[in-house]
N, C-alpha and C positions, 0 to 999 in steps of 0.2 A: 477523567473527561466529563464534562457536562453534557448530559444526554437527553433532550426531551423527549418524553414517550413516542412521539409521532415519528422520531427519527431514529429510534433505538434499533440495533440490529442483533440479532442471536448470535451465539457463539459460533454456531457453524458457519453462517455467513461471513461473519468477522474474518474467522481463520481462513475461508476460502479468498477474499479479497485480499489479505495479508501475503498469502501464498502466491496468488497470481501477480501481486504488484512487485514484489521482491526486491523493494528498495524503500528505506526510511532512515528516519534519525534518530540515532540510539543517543539517550541521555541518562546521566548518573549526576550525583551530588557529591561533592568531594569535603563537604562541611562547612564550606563557605559560599560557593557558587555552583551552579550548574555546569556541567561539562557535556558537549554532545559533538557527535560526528555523524555525516550521513554517509549511509554505506548499503551495499547490497546483502540478502541474506536468504535463506531457504529455510522451509520449515521441516520438521521430522518429527518422530513420535517417540516416546519411551515405552517402555514394555508396559507400564500400567496407563498408557494412553494420554499421558502429559505431553502437551505442545513443545518443542523446544524449536528456538530461533538459532541458527548456526550463522557465524560470520566470523571475520578476521578483521584484525586493525595494523596499522604500521607499529613497529616496535616502540616507537617514539611517542604514539599517541598517549596523552595524559589518561584517557579511559583506562589505559590497562594496569594502571596503579591502584584501581578502585575494584577491579575484579576479585573473585574468589572469596567475597565475605556473604552475609546475609542480606544485606541492603538490597532493595529493588532496583532495577533499572528499568528504564522505559523506552519502547520502541514504538514511535511515531509513524504511521504507514497513512500517508494521504494520497487520494487520487483527482482527478479533474476538480476544478472548482469554477465559479464563474458568478460575477456580480450581477444583481438583478435590478433593475430600475423600477421606481413606483409607477411610471409612466406607461409600463407595458402591461399591467392588470387591468382586467375589465372593471372591477369593482373600486370604487373611490377611497380615499383615504388609507392608501397604502404606505408603507416605509420601505427604503432600500434594505437590501438583506444579501447575503452571500449563501450560495448553495455550494455544497462539497460531500466528499466522502473522505472519512477518517476513520482508523484504527488504532487504538492502542494497546500495545502488548507490554506486561509487566512481570519481573520476577529476578531471582537473582541469577547470576552470572559466574560461571567458572571456566577456567583456561582448560584448552585441549592438550592432549600430547602431541608430539610429533608426528606419530602415525595417524592420529584424528586429524591432524591438519592437512595431511596429504589427502585424506578420504574427503574432506570439506571443499579443498579447491577442485578437485575432480567433479564433484556433486554440483558445486556453485558454476564452475565453467559449463557443465553440461547442461543445466537449466537454462542458462540465457544463451548459449550456442544453439539450444533448440529450438528459440524463438526465430532463428535466422533461416531454418529449412527455406529451400533444399540445400543452402549452403552445406558444404562438407564442414563436419563440427572440428572447430579447434579443440585439442588436448594437449595436456601438458607433455604427453610423449613426443612433441614436436619441438620441443626445447633441448639443449644440449643439457646433459646431466648437470655438471658443473654451474651452468647459468640457472637451472631450477632450483639447486639447492642454496645458492646465494639467495634467490630472491624470496626462498622459502624462510631463510633466516632473518629477512627483514620485516617479517609479520609475524603475528602470534594469532592462534586460533582460540574462538571464544564461542560459548553456547548459553542462551537463557533458558532456564527452565520457567516456562510460561504460566505464572499461576494466577494472573487476571487477564481477561480479554474484554475490552469494551470497544463499541462500533457505533457510530453515528453518520447516517446516510442522510443527509438534508436535501431533500429534493421536492419540497412544497408538497409533501403528502397529505398536509392539512387544510389546502387550497380546494375550492371549488372547482368543478370540471372546466369551468369557462375560464378561470383564472390561470388554472393548470396549464390548459391548453395555449394560451396567449404566452406564456413565458417559456414554454417549450418552443413555440415558432419564433419568438423573439430570438432566444439562445441560437437556435439553428443558423442564424445570420451572424453569428460572432466569430470568436477566435477558435483555434482547435479545442481548447479546454471547454468553452462553452459550448461547442457542436457536441462533446461528448457528454456533457450534461443533459442537453437537449435529448440526445439519443437513450440514456438511461431514462429519461422521463417518460418517453414514448415506450420503452420496455415494459415499465411497472403500470402503465394505465393504457393497453394498446386499444382497448375498446372505444375510447374516445378520440382517437386518430383514425379510426376505420374508414371515415368519410375521405379524409385528404388522401391515405392510401389507396381507396377504389378510384379517387379523380386522377390520381397520377397514373394509374393503372390503365385507365380508358385515354388518357393522352396518349401513352405510348402505344395503344393499339391503333 
């Protein structure tokens, strides 16, 4: 990943983002062309502290033929993103750009045993069902044994031993407070993704938005 110094994230922040997002695009190379699939995952850690990305794919997914070797795969995890118009800046002579959050995890991938797959299914579903609280969590125990076994035979569990972690959060960190504020305010009127970027910008430099916050508090009182 090309990561200018202003936007580079440390290992801990990148792994935290990837774990919280829990969805990305897994990519491998078959010798002629890239092969990729979007999929959910969760992170776990080996005894020596090495991060591991656990996931599964359909048994007929072409990625499966590439697992088990020493070649590195790439898991690209992206967050919200937003286009920035030069017209929104206070300073002149700006150019269009795009703000985003992205983390790349890479390393070799191995196949899981049937027992490991069962644990993975439960762990993965529990992770995302937890997002839906206070809904009662779905568990594999709600399925009939025959149906569950049939579904498990249709997938194969995999785990990436994450040996490289790269993160880039481009939020206009290199801009002046005036330009930074102008862009955050403009994005707050955009779509859901733009609003998320605006909120992240505000969280990164809360001190320059204190006037806006105080003004809103006075209006509400």
